[in-house]
C-alpha positions as YAML, in Angstrom:
chain: A
units: angstrom
residues:
- id: 1
  name: UNK
  ca: [3.96, 2.82, -15.34]
- id: 2
  name: UNK
  ca: [0.98, 3.86, -13.32]
- id: 3
  name: UNK
  ca: [0.83, 2.69, -9.95]
- id: 4
  name: UNK
  ca: [-2.38, 1.46, -9.82]
- id: 5
  name: UNK
  ca: [-1.88, -0.21, -12.92]
- id: 6
  name: UNK
  ca: [1.06, -2.08, -11.48]
- id: 7
  name: UNK
  ca: [-0.55, -3.04, -8.51]
- id: 8
  name: UNK
  ca: [-3.54, -4.62, -10.29]
- id: 9
  name: UNK
  ca: [-1.19, -6.80, -12.59]
- id: 10
  name: UNK
  ca: [0.99, -7.78, -9.54]
- id: 11
  name: UNK
  ca: [-2.12, -8.83, -7.43]
- id: 12
  name: UNK
  ca: [-4.51, -10.24, -10.23]
- id: 13
  name: UNK
  ca: [-2.26, -10.84, -13.23]
- id: 14
  name: UNK
  ca: [1.39, -11.90, -12.23]
- id: 15
  name: UNK
  ca: [1.85, -15.74, -11.65]
- id: 16
  name: UNK
  ca: [3.92, -16.67, -8.53]
- id: 17
  name: UNK
  ca: [6.25, -19.67, -9.56]
- id: 18
  name: UNK
  ca: [6.37, -20.33, -5.65]
- id: 19
  name: UNK
  ca: [2.73, -20.83, -5.43]
- id: 20
  name: UNK
  ca: [2.32, -23.40, -8.61]
- id: 21
  name: UNK
  ca: [2.13, -20.38, -11.02]
- id: 22
  name: UNK
  ca: [-1.01, -19.11, -9.67]
- id: 23
  name: UNK
  ca: [-2.00, -15.30, -9.23]
- id: 24
  name: UNK
  ca: [-2.27, -13.91, -5.84]
- id: 25
  name: UNK
  ca: [-6.21, -13.21, -6.68]
- id: 26
  name: UNK
  ca: [-6.31, -17.02, -7.20]
- id: 27
  name: UNK
  ca: [-4.64, -18.01, -4.15]
- id: 28
  name: UNK
  ca: [-7.02, -15.61, -2.06]
- id: 29
  name: UNK
  ca: [-10.04, -17.11, -4.07]
- id: 30
  name: UNK
  ca: [-9.05, -20.79, -3.14]
- id: 31
  name: UNK
  ca: [-8.63, -19.81, 0.38]
- id: 32
  name: UNK
  ca: [-11.80, -17.46, 0.88]
- id: 33
  name: UNK
  ca: [-14.34, -18.72, -2.17]
- id: 34
  name: UNK
  ca: [-16.81, -15.39, -2.88]
- id: 35
  name: UNK
  ca: [-14.31, -12.92, -1.65]
- id: 36
  name: UNK
  ca: [-14.81, -9.49, -3.47]
- id: 37
  name: UNK
  ca: [-11.78, -8.45, -5.67]
- id: 38
  name: UNK
  ca: [-11.59, -4.96, -3.88]
- id: 39
  name: UNK
  ca: [-9.67, -6.77, -1.22]
- id: 40
  name: UNK
  ca: [-6.76, -6.95, -3.74]
- id: 41
  name: UNK
  ca: [-7.64, -3.63, -5.12]
- id: 42
  name: UNK
  ca: [-6.85, -0.99, -2.56]
- id: 43
  name: UNK
  ca: [-5.63, 2.40, -3.77]
- id: 44
  name: UNK
  ca: [-1.94, 2.59, -3.53]
- id: 45
  name: UNK
  ca: [-0.39, 5.06, -0.86]
- id: 46
  name: UNK
  ca: [2.07, 7.30, -2.39]
- id: 47
  name: UNK
  ca: [4.42, 8.09, 0.30]
- id: 48
  name: UNK
  ca: [6.83, 10.87, -1.52]
- id: 49
  name: UNK
  ca: [4.95, 13.83, -0.24]
- id: 50
  name: UNK
  ca: [4.63, 12.45, 3.33]
- id: 51
  name: UNK
  ca: [8.50, 11.80, 3.21]
- id: 52
  name: UNK
  ca: [9.17, 15.43, 1.98]
- id: 53
  name: UNK
  ca: [7.08, 16.42, 4.88]
- id: 54
  name: UNK
  ca: [8.87, 14.58, 7.40]
- id: 55
  name: UNK
  ca: [12.29, 15.27, 5.98]
- id: 56
  name: UNK
  ca: [11.65, 18.96, 6.69]
- id: 57
  name: UNK
  ca: [11.01, 18.38, 10.58]
- id: 58
  name: UNK
  ca: [13.96, 16.21, 11.02]
- id: 59
  name: UNK
  ca: [14.84, 12.40, 11.88]
- id: 60
  name: UNK
  ca: [11.65, 10.06, 12.43]
- id: 61
  name: UNK
  ca: [9.86, 12.25, 14.64]
- id: 62
  name: UNK
  ca: [7.25, 14.65, 13.32]
- id: 63
  name: UNK
  ca: [7.22, 18.32, 14.54]
- id: 64
  name: UNK
  ca: [4.47, 20.04, 16.46]
- id: 65
  name: UNK
  ca: [2.53, 23.01, 15.41]
- id: 66
  name: UNK
  ca: [3.08, 25.92, 17.75]
- id: 67
  name: UNK
  ca: [-0.54, 25.86, 19.10]
- id: 68
  name: UNK
  ca: [-0.06, 22.33, 19.84]
- id: 69
  name: UNK
  ca: [2.81, 22.03, 22.05]
- id: 70
  name: UNK
  ca: [2.57, 21.11, 25.65]
- id: 71
  name: UNK
  ca: [2.59, 23.63, 28.45]
- id: 72
  name: UNK
  ca: [1.43, 26.88, 25.84]
...
């Protein structure tokens, strides 16, 4: 399933049983009348490429480029 499609379903169409069967959009709309739907339609962030880049560097600290090292 497309990530954007799932996010839109999750934020606009999925009823939440703990919130009286209302969708997240209905909950936000009731709290903030007039809010624009773009608030819940942010583009998803795909972390796979960033994870792969960082995993080549090691641990959780990204590496520095040779020209960016302090003292050089």
